[in-house]
C-alpha positions as a printed NumPy array, in Angstrom:
array([[ 139.093, -115.441,   -2.774],
       [ 139.748, -113.937,    0.591],
       [ 137.329, -114.923,    2.964],
       [ 139.705, -114.028,    6.266],
       [ 137.576, -110.744,    6.808],
       [ 134.317, -111.171,    8.089],
       [ 131.647, -109.351,   10.061],
       [ 127.909, -109.428,   11.578],
       [ 126.163, -107.581,   14.023],
       [ 122.232, -108.56 ,   15.471],
       [ 121.946, -104.447,   15.649],
       [ 119.65 , -105.138,   18.803],
       [ 118.048, -108.756,   18.462],
       [ 119.504, -111.128,   21.253],
       [ 122.983, -112.61 ,   21.062],
       [ 123.286, -114.809,   17.622],
       [ 119.98 , -114.293,   16.449],
       [ 120.426, -112.401,   13.431],
       [ 123.945, -111.739,   12.155],
       [ 125.049, -115.217,   12.892],
       [ 122.754, -116.966,   10.625],
       [ 123.29 , -114.346,    8.054],
       [ 126.707, -114.909,    8.12 ],
       [ 126.861, -118.773,    8.533],
       [ 124.723, -118.234,    4.911],
       [ 127.416, -116.325,    3.106],
       [ 129.565, -119.398,    4.047],
       [ 127.31 , -122.318,    3.116],
       [ 126.856, -120.562,   -0.657],
       [ 130.947, -120.023,   -0.514],
       [ 130.662, -116.27 ,   -1.053],
       [ 132.589, -113.301,   -0.695],
       [ 132.813, -110.054,   -1.083],
       [ 129.243, -109.191,   -0.029],
       [ 126.65 , -107.447,    1.908],
       [ 123.7  , -108.512,    3.489],
       [ 121.117, -106.6  ,    4.978],
       [ 117.949, -107.822,    5.989],
       [ 115.514, -105.076,    7.841],
       [ 112.671, -106.67 ,    9.802],
       [ 109.568, -104.496,   10.494],
       [ 108.202, -105.458,   14.08 ],
       [ 104.203, -105.533,   13.984],
       [ 103.572, -106.141,   17.687],
       [ 104.604, -109.933,   17.049],
       [ 107.286, -110.992,   19.381],
       [ 109.111, -114.59 ,   17.753],
       [ 111.258, -117.029,   20.163],
       [ 114.919, -117.564,   19.383],
       [ 114.658, -120.025,   16.933],
       [ 111.801, -118.09 ,   15.073],
       [ 114.335, -115.035,   14.932],
       [ 116.959, -117.198,   14.04 ],
       [ 114.933, -118.854,   10.942],
       [ 113.711, -115.57 ,    9.655],
       [ 116.748, -114.031,    9.3  ],
       [ 118.706, -117.573,    7.933],
       [ 115.517, -117.84 ,    5.371],
       [ 115.563, -114.398,    4.05 ],
       [ 119.259, -114.705,    3.733],
       [ 118.947, -117.524,    1.813],
       [ 116.472, -116.843,   -0.368],
       [ 117.931, -113.544,   -1.511],
       [ 121.186, -115.42 ,   -2.638],
       [ 119.177, -117.858,   -4.677],
       [ 117.437, -115.037,   -6.454],
       [ 120.981, -112.902,   -6.861],
       [ 122.6  , -114.094,   -9.778],
       [ 126.212, -114.605,   -8.594],
       [ 129.589, -113.261,  -10.502],
       [ 132.966, -114.836,  -10.27 ],
       [ 136.008, -112.747,  -10.62 ],
       [ 138.722, -113.945,  -10.275],
       [ 142.034, -112.105,   -8.664],
       [ 144.957, -110.293,  -10.482],
       [ 148.271, -110.127,   -9.629],
       [ 150.391, -107.371,  -11.125],
       [ 154.176, -108.657,  -11.924],
       [ 156.909, -106.314,  -13.38 ],
       [ 159.207, -108.693,  -15.3  ],
       [ 162.755, -107.03 ,  -15.932],
       [ 164.507, -109.179,  -19.053],
       [ 167.975, -108.357,  -21.282],
       [ 166.605, -107.62 ,  -24.532],
       [ 168.109, -110.925,  -25.865],
       [ 165.336, -113.058,  -23.68 ],
       [ 162.523, -110.369,  -24.938],
       [ 161.682, -113.646,  -27.764],
       [ 161.324, -116.682,  -25.406],
       [ 159.729, -113.795,  -22.789],
       [ 157.134, -113.491,  -25.072],
       [ 156.545, -117.379,  -26.097],
       [ 156.442, -118.336,  -22.347],
       [ 153.708, -115.59 ,  -22.289],
       [ 152.158, -117.146,  -24.992],
       [ 152.348, -120.17 ,  -23.875],
       [ 151.013, -119.499,  -20.373],
       [ 147.902, -117.357,  -21.231],
       [ 149.5  , -114.179,  -19.669],
       [ 148.951, -111.072,  -20.905],
       [ 151.507, -108.057,  -20.518],
       [ 151.556, -104.317,  -20.604],
       [ 154.266, -101.98 ,  -21.154],
       [ 156.494, -103.943,  -22.696],
       [ 159.73 , -101.49 ,  -23.61 ],
       [ 163.407, -102.286,  -22.966],
       [ 164.21 , -105.089,  -20.415],
       [ 160.681, -104.692,  -18.854],
       [ 157.106, -105.518,  -18.97 ],
       [ 154.447, -106.306,  -16.503],
       [ 152.12 , -109.493,  -16.444],
       [ 148.538, -110.112,  -15.452],
       [ 148.562, -113.668,  -13.683],
       [ 145.39 , -115.163,  -12.385],
       [ 146.282, -115.617,   -8.492],
       [ 145.284, -119.37 ,   -9.674],
       [ 147.56 , -119.759,  -12.008],
       [ 151.127, -118.877,   -9.385],
       [ 152.167, -122.771,  -10.104],
       [ 152.528, -121.158,  -13.823],
       [ 155.003, -118.429,  -12.931],
       [ 157.727, -120.895,  -11.963],
       [ 157.277, -121.943,  -15.827],
       [ 158.227, -118.707,  -16.589],
       [ 161.159, -118.635,  -14.648],
       [ 161.981, -121.538,  -16.894],
       [ 162.405, -119.241,  -19.605],
       [ 164.449, -116.744,  -18.011],
       [ 167.936, -115.939,  -17.742],
       [ 167.285, -113.064,  -14.88 ],
       [ 165.419, -115.238,  -12.655],
       [ 165.872, -112.985,   -9.41 ],
       [ 163.909, -110.309,  -11.804],
       [ 160.327, -111.529,  -11.21 ],
       [ 159.125, -109.783,   -8.212],
       [ 155.487, -108.897,   -7.569],
       [ 154.807, -105.046,   -8.257]])
């Protein structure tokens, strides 16, 4: 999954004492597409910097441990155009590579490919006469 977009906020706490420890727990656990919000109530006792960091790190780590993590694979949809004479070869290649397909009609169909299977697209190309028609939608 794409982890290039990330953001954290200390929202009034001293710099790097809340957002950064939470974000580090997300990174350590290799999580993406997640939001963690920690609410700290002030009851009159001031925490030192190390205490704040520890509190946010521990609370986010405990939350992650209690959650059920679900893995989702990114699916790319490709449109393939082919000559009708290649339809049988195409269907065999799709079956062999475990690609789901839809909208199979005269000379075209959409295939669903797990992003981690992108190498299989090269294998699929072997079965197609018109390789130039393999394009991402």
